[in-house]
Every structure is written in structure tokens, then in C-alpha cells.
Backbone bond lengths (Angstrom), bond angles and torsions (degrees), N, CA, C in turn:
res aa  C-N    CA-C-N  psi(-1)  N-CA   C-N-CA  omega(-1)  CA-C   N-CA-C  phi
1 M - - - 1.489 - - 1.533 108.33 -
2 N 1.348 117.16 129.61 1.444 121.20 179.15 1.550 107.24 -72.55
3 H 1.319 112.94 148.69 1.514 120.91 -178.26 1.504 107.27 -114.64
4 I 1.326 116.45 119.45 1.455 124.27 179.65 1.546 110.64 -104.28
5 L 1.284 113.59 129.71 1.517 118.66 176.62 1.545 107.54 -103.22
6 V 1.351 115.06 124.82 1.468 122.74 179.33 1.514 106.74 -107.62
7 A 1.343 118.41 114.93 1.469 122.58 176.89 1.503 107.14 -105.20
8 E 1.323 116.06 97.68 1.470 122.08 -175.11 1.539 111.44 -149.67
9 D 1.375 120.43 126.59 1.420 121.76 -174.88 1.525 111.45 -93.24
10 E 1.330 121.42 -5.67 1.439 121.66 176.84 1.588 107.90 -89.28
11 V 1.294 114.22 111.28 1.481 122.71 -168.49 1.530 107.27 -54.59
12 G 1.365 120.93 -48.10 1.405 122.24 -172.09 1.529 111.08 -64.29
13 I 1.345 116.85 -41.64 1.510 120.16 177.28 1.478 113.16 -66.82
14 A 1.393 114.66 -37.39 1.506 118.48 -176.71 1.501 107.20 -69.24
15 E 1.334 121.13 -43.09 1.408 121.38 179.00 1.515 113.17 -63.89
16 F 1.337 116.19 -39.49 1.447 120.88 178.21 1.491 112.88 -61.37
17 L 1.381 114.65 -42.41 1.442 117.35 179.50 1.524 111.70 -72.06
18 K 1.263 118.13 -38.68 1.537 122.40 177.27 1.519 108.83 -58.19
19 R 1.359 117.24 -49.97 1.408 121.68 -179.09 1.542 113.21 -60.54
20 G 1.331 115.02 -43.38 1.430 122.28 178.77 1.527 113.98 -63.02
21 F 1.342 115.25 -43.60 1.481 119.53 -179.83 1.581 111.35 -67.87
22 I 1.337 112.95 -41.73 1.453 116.21 179.59 1.545 112.65 -65.44
23 D 1.390 117.03 -39.52 1.407 119.85 174.92 1.517 113.25 -66.78
24 A 1.338 117.74 -22.63 1.458 121.89 175.69 1.548 112.63 -85.84
25 G 1.330 115.77 2.11 1.448 119.11 175.03 1.530 115.75 95.41
26 Y 1.301 117.62 17.36 1.444 120.92 179.38 1.540 110.64 -108.55
27 E 1.322 111.76 151.43 1.532 116.48 166.54 1.537 107.95 -79.28
28 C 1.263 118.00 143.30 1.527 120.18 -174.15 1.511 109.46 -138.93
29 T 1.316 116.48 131.95 1.459 122.57 173.83 1.575 108.28 -121.52
30 V 1.331 117.17 133.60 1.477 119.74 -179.03 1.532 108.12 -111.09
31 V 1.321 116.10 132.76 1.470 122.58 165.62 1.434 112.79 -121.65
32 D 1.371 120.79 152.15 1.415 122.85 -172.74 1.509 116.36 -117.80
33 N 1.357 117.36 15.71 1.444 121.22 178.36 1.564 109.98 -148.62
34 G 1.331 113.42 160.59 1.489 117.29 -179.43 1.477 117.57 -63.94
35 P 1.300 119.70 -44.59 1.506 117.43 -178.44 1.540 111.51 -62.65
36 A 1.365 118.67 -37.99 1.454 121.98 179.93 1.531 107.58 -67.73
37 A 1.286 118.99 -39.17 1.485 122.55 178.87 1.503 110.84 -63.45
38 F 1.318 118.20 -40.83 1.437 122.97 178.21 1.528 112.65 -64.92
39 A 1.362 113.43 -45.58 1.455 117.67 -178.98 1.527 112.62 -66.53
40 Q 1.267 115.86 -45.73 1.490 121.95 178.57 1.487 111.31 -63.78
41 A 1.327 119.15 -40.55 1.447 121.01 -177.49 1.537 113.41 -69.12
42 R 1.344 118.35 -31.63 1.423 118.41 179.44 1.596 113.63 -94.27
43 S 1.341 112.68 7.34 1.439 114.92 -179.58 1.508 116.90 -73.64
44 G 1.410 114.15 -16.54 1.443 119.03 -176.69 1.534 111.98 84.48
45 D 1.324 118.20 2.98 1.528 120.03 -174.31 1.540 110.43 -98.26
46 V 1.294 121.38 -4.16 1.476 119.14 -178.79 1.523 109.28 -125.98
47 D 1.310 111.39 155.98 1.482 118.52 -176.61 1.445 118.03 -100.08
48 L 1.358 116.42 -17.04 1.486 121.45 -179.81 1.533 105.74 -163.86
49 M 1.371 112.74 148.62 1.488 118.72 178.28 1.502 108.99 -120.97
50 V 1.304 118.63 134.47 1.434 125.92 163.44 1.485 109.53 -96.76
51 L 1.295 121.24 111.32 1.432 124.56 -166.93 1.549 113.10 -113.45
52 D 1.288 119.34 120.44 1.460 122.84 167.92 1.522 110.99 -83.14
53 L 1.282 117.53 142.51 1.441 120.41 -179.73 1.524 116.78 -76.71
54 G 1.317 116.25 -34.45 1.457 123.33 -174.26 1.453 112.21 -84.85
55 L 1.336 123.63 50.04 1.473 125.38 177.62 1.518 114.20 -83.53
56 P 1.294 117.46 144.32 1.477 119.11 176.22 1.548 111.92 -71.94
57 H 1.311 114.70 154.46 1.448 126.00 175.52 1.551 117.16 70.86
58 M 1.310 111.95 -23.64 1.532 117.78 178.28 1.501 105.62 -160.14
59 D 1.310 118.03 113.78 1.448 121.91 -177.49 1.528 109.76 -63.21
60 G 1.344 114.81 148.30 1.416 118.85 -179.15 1.546 116.22 -60.47
61 V 1.350 115.01 -31.70 1.458 116.99 174.96 1.525 111.29 -66.38
62 D 1.327 117.31 -34.98 1.487 117.81 173.99 1.490 113.21 -68.25
63 V 1.316 117.41 -38.41 1.441 120.33 174.46 1.491 111.06 -57.80
64 L 1.308 115.65 -48.12 1.522 120.56 177.55 1.528 111.72 -57.97
65 S 1.344 116.71 -51.51 1.438 117.01 -176.32 1.458 113.95 -65.90
66 E 1.402 119.51 -33.56 1.440 121.88 -178.91 1.543 109.54 -70.50
67 L 1.341 117.31 -39.03 1.450 121.33 178.37 1.552 109.31 -61.39
68 R 1.341 116.19 -46.53 1.456 117.50 -174.75 1.546 109.10 -72.19
69 A 1.385 119.43 -28.61 1.440 119.52 176.25 1.462 112.85 -65.48
70 L 1.390 116.01 -25.83 1.482 120.83 -179.53 1.548 107.37 -93.68
71 K 1.295 121.06 10.56 1.489 124.23 179.85 1.479 113.81 63.80
72 V 1.307 117.11 27.00 1.503 120.07 174.97 1.556 107.68 -78.71
73 D 1.298 116.55 113.65 1.466 121.15 -174.23 1.486 112.94 -95.58
74 L 1.272 119.61 24.81 1.477 125.74 176.20 1.571 108.57 -57.08
75 P 1.369 118.56 129.56 1.459 117.14 173.95 1.508 111.22 -63.42
76 I 1.350 116.48 133.70 1.441 120.54 -177.66 1.455 111.26 -130.17
77 I 1.396 117.73 123.60 1.427 122.79 176.59 1.517 108.58 -109.75
78 V 1.282 118.61 119.02 1.449 127.01 -179.33 1.534 110.17 -80.26
79 L 1.283 117.89 123.75 1.443 125.31 177.28 1.518 107.30 -121.91
80 T 1.344 118.56 110.97 1.457 120.62 -172.29 1.492 113.14 -153.34
81 A 1.323 116.94 160.17 1.445 123.36 172.98 1.519 112.64 -82.54
82 R 1.314 118.19 -9.88 1.445 123.29 178.78 1.555 106.90 -77.82
83 T 1.351 114.52 109.73 1.469 117.55 -170.63 1.550 112.21 -118.94
84 S 1.342 118.18 5.04 1.444 117.95 -179.13 1.504 110.19 -71.49
85 L 1.353 114.68 155.07 1.488 120.36 179.59 1.545 111.57 -57.19
86 P 1.339 120.73 -44.93 1.406 119.72 178.66 1.540 114.11 -58.80
87 D 1.369 117.61 -38.38 1.445 121.45 176.41 1.489 111.73 -64.99
88 R 1.351 116.69 -43.86 1.446 120.74 179.10 1.552 111.37 -63.56
89 L 1.315 116.41 -43.62 1.446 116.71 179.28 1.512 112.02 -67.31
90 R 1.299 117.59 -36.58 1.470 122.90 178.34 1.545 112.61 -58.10
91 V 1.290 116.28 -47.65 1.476 118.91 -178.29 1.554 112.73 -74.22
92 L 1.325 115.16 -37.21 1.487 114.04 178.86 1.537 111.58 -74.52
93 Q 1.298 117.28 -33.46 1.492 118.27 176.38 1.497 110.04 -75.73
94 G 1.339 116.86 -19.63 1.545 120.47 178.73 1.496 111.39 -85.52
95 G 1.368 119.55 -4.01 1.439 120.68 170.25 1.486 114.02 118.09
96 A 1.334 120.87 9.47 1.429 122.40 173.63 1.482 110.07 -68.48
97 D 1.340 115.53 143.32 1.514 118.88 176.81 1.490 114.66 -81.55
98 D 1.389 111.53 -27.77 1.516 116.84 -178.67 1.470 108.63 -158.37
99 Y 1.347 116.39 167.09 1.432 121.18 -172.45 1.549 108.02 -145.52
100 M 1.318 116.32 128.17 1.453 120.59 177.51 1.559 109.74 -132.55
101 A 1.317 113.81 135.47 1.492 119.37 -177.97 1.526 109.32 -89.97
102 K 1.359 115.76 145.43 1.496 118.83 168.39 1.509 107.37 -86.26
103 P 1.369 115.69 149.66 1.411 130.77 -8.55 1.546 112.18 -66.61
104 F 1.314 119.76 157.60 1.440 124.07 -170.16 1.524 108.73 -139.00
105 L 1.332 117.37 159.67 1.451 122.64 167.20 1.477 109.09 -97.52
106 F 1.354 114.13 128.48 1.501 117.56 -179.40 1.535 110.74 -60.09
107 A 1.315 115.53 -38.10 1.534 117.77 -177.45 1.542 109.38 -58.48
108 E 1.323 118.92 -37.86 1.444 120.76 -179.69 1.531 110.63 -73.32
109 L 1.390 115.08 -40.79 1.526 114.26 175.57 1.490 112.61 -63.11
110 L 1.309 117.13 -38.84 1.437 120.90 177.52 1.551 113.93 -61.61
111 A 1.312 115.53 -39.90 1.466 120.27 176.33 1.503 111.25 -63.79
112 R 1.323 116.37 -38.23 1.503 119.84 177.62 1.485 110.28 -67.97
113 V 1.336 115.85 -42.48 1.500 118.92 177.27 1.561 109.10 -57.76
114 Q 1.308 113.59 -48.58 1.504 115.80 -173.47 1.532 107.25 -64.55
115 L 1.317 121.25 -38.94 1.444 124.88 177.36 1.521 110.50 -58.70
116 R 1.352 117.33 -48.95 1.444 118.87 -177.43 1.551 112.77 -65.95
117 L 1.299 115.09 -38.27 1.492 119.34 177.04 1.526 110.58 -68.54
118 A 1.329 117.53 -34.92 1.491 119.86 -178.56 1.518 110.84 -68.94
119 T 1.340 114.33 -35.43 1.527 119.69 -174.23 1.506 109.19 -93.78
120 K 1.313 120.85 -6.54 1.456 121.29 177.53 1.459 108.05 -66.66
121 T 1.328 118.21 128.38 1.470 122.37 179.19 1.511 108.97 -121.10
122 S 1.293 116.06 145.70 1.462 120.76 173.47 1.529 106.68 -104.44
123 T 1.303 116.51 116.62 1.397 118.77 178.47 1.530 110.26 -73.62
124 P 1.330 119.52 157.17 1.433 121.15 -177.61 1.562 112.96 -60.39
125 D 1.348 113.70 -18.79 1.486 116.64 -172.95 1.580 110.23 -103.77
126 D 1.272 120.24 14.19 1.456 118.02 -174.94 1.591 109.12 -86.81
127 K 1.324 115.24 -16.41 1.469 119.57 176.31 1.521 108.58 -143.86
128 L 1.285 114.97 145.84 1.510 121.56 171.06 1.526 106.08 -117.00
129 T 1.356 114.84 139.24 1.473 119.39 179.66 1.530 108.05 -132.86
130 H 1.333 113.78 152.89 1.468 122.59 170.21 1.498 107.01 -152.44
131 G 1.341 115.14 108.59 1.486 115.09 -172.54 1.500 110.71 64.14
132 D 1.371 114.03 -130.04 1.479 117.52 179.31 1.542 109.00 -96.81
133 L 1.216 121.40 15.52 1.446 124.12 177.71 1.541 109.30 -98.83
134 L 1.293 117.71 129.29 1.454 125.81 -176.88 1.491 109.80 -130.43
135 L 1.307 115.12 137.66 1.443 123.37 177.20 1.516 110.12 -125.29
136 D 1.331 118.33 118.29 1.404 123.88 179.31 1.544 107.30 -88.46
137 L 1.323 114.93 119.85 1.473 119.69 -173.63 1.529 112.22 -81.88
138 H 1.345 117.44 -9.39 1.420 121.06 176.46 1.545 113.98 -94.51
139 T 1.279 116.20 -41.91 1.512 119.12 178.25 1.465 112.02 -90.18
140 H 1.370 119.85 -11.69 1.490 124.26 -177.04 1.550 111.73 60.85
141 R 1.296 115.67 37.11 1.469 121.49 177.83 1.500 109.90 -119.23
142 A 1.330 114.70 157.46 1.474 120.17 179.38 1.520 106.75 -117.46
143 Q 1.326 115.41 162.20 1.470 120.82 177.86 1.508 106.76 -149.53
144 L 1.379 112.00 143.89 1.525 122.28 176.78 1.469 109.05 -116.22
145 A 1.321 114.38 117.35 1.490 122.40 170.86 1.550 113.16 47.39
146 D 1.350 115.53 50.80 1.446 123.45 177.87 1.503 111.85 61.36
147 G 1.336 118.93 21.29 1.431 123.38 170.28 1.477 114.94 -76.80
148 P 1.325 119.53 -172.34 1.465 121.09 178.31 1.540 113.17 -64.48
149 W 1.303 113.64 153.31 1.450 117.16 178.75 1.515 112.97 -68.18
150 I 1.241 117.15 144.54 1.498 123.45 -175.99 1.532 109.14 -108.38
151 E 1.282 118.84 120.45 1.470 122.34 178.97 1.518 108.73 -75.06
152 L 1.339 114.16 136.92 1.465 122.63 179.27 1.507 110.15 -123.10
153 S 1.293 117.51 142.58 1.511 122.25 168.87 1.540 105.54 -72.09
154 S 1.306 113.03 168.25 1.435 116.65 -175.88 1.540 112.02 -68.01
155 R 1.304 118.25 -30.45 1.508 121.83 176.45 1.523 109.21 -76.07
156 E 1.340 119.19 -41.68 1.473 120.66 175.01 1.483 113.34 -57.18
157 F 1.387 114.42 -44.57 1.452 120.03 179.25 1.565 110.57 -59.97
158 K 1.312 115.11 -49.32 1.469 116.56 -179.74 1.498 116.11 -63.21
159 L 1.364 113.97 -35.14 1.396 120.34 177.87 1.556 110.40 -66.42
160 L 1.301 116.65 -47.62 1.464 120.63 179.00 1.594 110.98 -65.23
161 E 1.266 116.23 -36.61 1.477 119.76 174.35 1.513 112.91 -58.89
162 V 1.359 115.14 -44.26 1.463 118.97 177.11 1.510 112.33 -59.89
163 F 1.337 115.78 -46.15 1.525 118.54 179.11 1.519 110.01 -62.11
164 L 1.353 117.16 -44.42 1.483 119.21 179.77 1.488 115.54 -64.03
165 R 1.277 119.02 -25.41 1.420 124.09 177.66 1.550 110.99 -83.52
166 H 1.318 115.38 -14.02 1.506 118.51 174.81 1.555 112.23 -134.92
167 P 1.343 114.64 59.22 1.433 122.54 -176.77 1.576 109.14 -58.97
168 G 1.344 115.76 135.57 1.437 119.00 175.89 1.490 116.17 74.14
169 Q 1.347 115.76 -0.03 1.468 120.66 -179.16 1.546 110.06 -102.29
170 V 1.286 117.61 132.57 1.475 124.25 179.22 1.571 107.24 -69.08
171 L 1.259 115.81 121.65 1.475 121.04 175.38 1.491 110.07 -111.93
172 S 1.330 116.34 126.61 1.465 122.46 -178.70 1.468 109.71 -78.35
173 R 1.325 116.00 161.04 1.491 122.43 175.01 1.545 107.65 -55.81
174 A 1.301 116.28 -43.20 1.517 119.21 -177.39 1.581 108.91 -61.03
175 Q 1.341 117.47 -42.38 1.447 120.31 175.73 1.507 113.44 -60.68
176 L 1.379 115.01 -44.33 1.417 116.58 -178.87 1.556 112.29 -69.96
177 L 1.273 117.28 -37.15 1.446 119.38 175.55 1.536 111.85 -62.40
178 S 1.299 115.72 -34.45 1.464 117.68 179.52 1.541 113.66 -75.05
179 Q 1.328 115.97 -40.49 1.452 120.30 -176.02 1.514 113.61 -83.84
180 V 1.313 119.14 -30.53 1.451 124.30 -175.95 1.568 111.82 -94.93
181 W 1.312 113.18 -45.87 1.469 119.86 -172.74 1.551 110.54 -106.65
182 E 1.332 117.64 -4.68 1.507 122.29 178.79 1.535 108.43 58.05
183 M 1.294 116.79 38.80 1.455 124.54 174.37 1.510 110.75 -106.66
184 D 1.264 118.76 120.03 1.443 121.61 176.81 1.541 112.89 -97.62
185 F 1.369 114.61 24.74 1.439 121.83 177.51 1.487 106.87 -147.65
186 D 1.386 118.80 161.03 1.403 122.57 176.94 1.592 106.99 -90.89
187 P 1.288 116.11 116.18 1.460 119.40 178.89 1.514 115.98 -72.17
188 G 1.349 113.81 -3.38 1.506 118.42 179.63 1.522 112.99 77.89
189 S 1.343 119.29 13.52 1.403 122.83 177.51 1.539 112.11 -108.30
190 N 1.303 117.93 170.86 1.510 121.89 -179.02 1.507 109.35 -102.64
191 V 1.336 118.95 33.42 1.472 121.88 -174.82 1.497 110.58 -62.40
192 V 1.382 120.11 -37.88 1.415 120.92 179.34 1.540 111.37 -64.56
193 D 1.302 115.24 -45.80 1.513 119.72 178.12 1.507 111.51 -58.17
194 V 1.358 115.53 -42.14 1.488 118.22 -177.09 1.550 109.64 -61.63
195 Y 1.337 115.97 -46.15 1.414 119.36 -178.27 1.489 114.74 -72.15
196 I 1.317 115.68 -27.04 1.471 118.53 172.63 1.547 108.10 -65.82
197 R 1.275 117.45 -43.01 1.469 122.19 179.78 1.557 110.61 -59.02
198 T 1.315 117.02 -48.73 1.471 120.19 -178.55 1.517 112.07 -66.60
199 L 1.339 117.27 -35.36 1.418 120.70 178.88 1.558 111.13 -70.31
200 R 1.321 116.79 -37.97 1.428 121.68 177.92 1.535 109.46 -63.24
201 K 1.283 117.50 -36.66 1.531 121.06 177.11 1.503 111.41 -61.92
202 K 1.322 118.53 -32.19 1.461 122.45 -176.46 1.491 114.68 -87.79
203 I 1.402 117.03 -33.78 1.479 118.06 -176.45 1.487 112.02 -114.97
204 G 1.322 118.53 -0.71 1.479 120.56 -179.50 1.562 111.80 105.97
205 A 1.282 113.57 124.87 1.524 121.67 -176.65 1.498 112.83 -56.12
206 E 1.337 115.98 -33.23 1.492 118.44 -174.19 1.483 113.92 -74.66
207 R 1.321 117.35 -15.16 1.477 123.20 -173.75 1.542 111.24 -72.90
208 I 1.334 114.58 -36.26 1.487 118.91 -178.26 1.541 106.03 -112.61
209 Q 1.325 114.96 110.36 1.484 118.47 -177.32 1.506 113.15 -96.96
210 T 1.264 116.32 148.72 1.488 121.51 175.82 1.539 108.87 -88.53
211 V 1.263 118.58 129.71 1.457 121.96 170.38 1.475 108.99 -106.71
212 R 1.320 117.89 106.63 1.481 119.74 -166.71 1.530 109.39 -60.40
213 G 1.350 113.22 132.95 1.451 119.90 177.69 1.494 116.48 77.81
214 A 1.374 113.96 -2.66 1.531 117.59 -173.45 1.525 109.69 -126.57
215 G 1.310 120.65 -42.87 1.482 120.61 -178.21 1.510 110.80 149.41
216 Y 1.275 112.78 -139.07 1.541 120.94 -178.50 1.532 110.85 -133.23
217 L 1.303 115.29 158.32 1.432 121.04 176.02 1.524 111.30 -142.19
218 L 1.331 119.22 150.13 1.442 126.09 169.17 1.503 108.45 -80.79
219 A 1.362 116.30 112.56 1.477 116.54 -176.73 1.478 113.16 -79.11
220 D 1.375 114.58 160.70 1.480 118.68 176.16 1.538 109.06 -76.03
């Protein structure tokens, strides 16, 4: 079942949309402010967002631009009372997939939602998996067996990505330095070992094994 996020601070409209989407067979979550919309949209748990621009605490335009800056490719349909040409151009150029002005017909909005969900494609490279370990290449988060999303630093993300692209293969410190830190020489530090330890704490020590004298591997 597709999960739709509605970011709308007008209670009546939000409840109307939620009821309509549920009746149409979708799961629906409603948030009423910008920070909550941003957090939920980048969580990886929703398939499409209907976004109002006039949200409190963080404007919908800012929510949109921040998500696109983070390469979050969630389909976003803007639903707003701002109908001027500059407003429409700003949101479409800012990364919105579609734009509808209030007042609106729910049947038309539903048709646009269905179209976006039908044309949404997952490229083979948007996620990497190995057993019950999943890495989302857009949100830079990891997940274990459908558990909560695990936040990763940029280096932790890149390190885990390298392991997931070479499962079961022993990777030397030199290879990791080259692929993660873009160093073609050994700086004489233990930076690889430090990041291996922090990554093990997040995904489980048993997943990354030490091969004495050779390097590390992502175990089955």
C-alpha cells in the first residue's frame, strides 16, 4: 500500500484529504508544520507528499528546496492558495513534480497522485541490500530488518556503500583509503579502523569482519 504524506496546517483540508486518500486505498499521514513535513519526507517511509506552501515554522518552499538539496527524490505535489505565476514557477523550478491551486477538486488531485505513483520508478541503484541490511543512497541512511532508520555520517555512508558493493570480498585498508577518502597513499593513521569501529556499533559488530593481515569484509 502506498503511503501519502499530507503537509497541511488547515485542519479541515487536512482531514478532508486524509479521508479521501484512505478511501482511495492509500495509507495517509498528516503533519501540520514545516519541520515535521521535512523530517517525515526524508524518512524514506512515504511514497509521495502533498505539500502546502503556507506551513508554520518552515515555509513549504523551504521544505521543498531542502529536500531537493539532499537529493530526496520523493514525488511532491504542491497544493496552495498561492496562484501567481512567480509562485508557480518558483515551486516547479525548485523541484516540485506538480502544482495545484486551491480551491481544488479532490478527483483531479487523486488522478495526479495516481499518475505520479504510477510513473515513479526505482532505479537499480537507489538502494543497496545485503541480507537484512539496507542502505538508501538518497537519504544516506541504513536499516536493519525493517527496523528504524540509522543515521550515518558522510564517511560512514561511503564506507558502508563500498562494503555493500563488494559483499564477501576482502577489502584492504589501502583500497578503503582510496575509495572512501580518495587517498592513494597510507597517511600512517588509524582512520580506517576508527570508522570501522563506529560503523560496527551502528549495524552490528559481526557484519564487518576483520581478516588478519588482509583487511575487512562484509560477512554474509
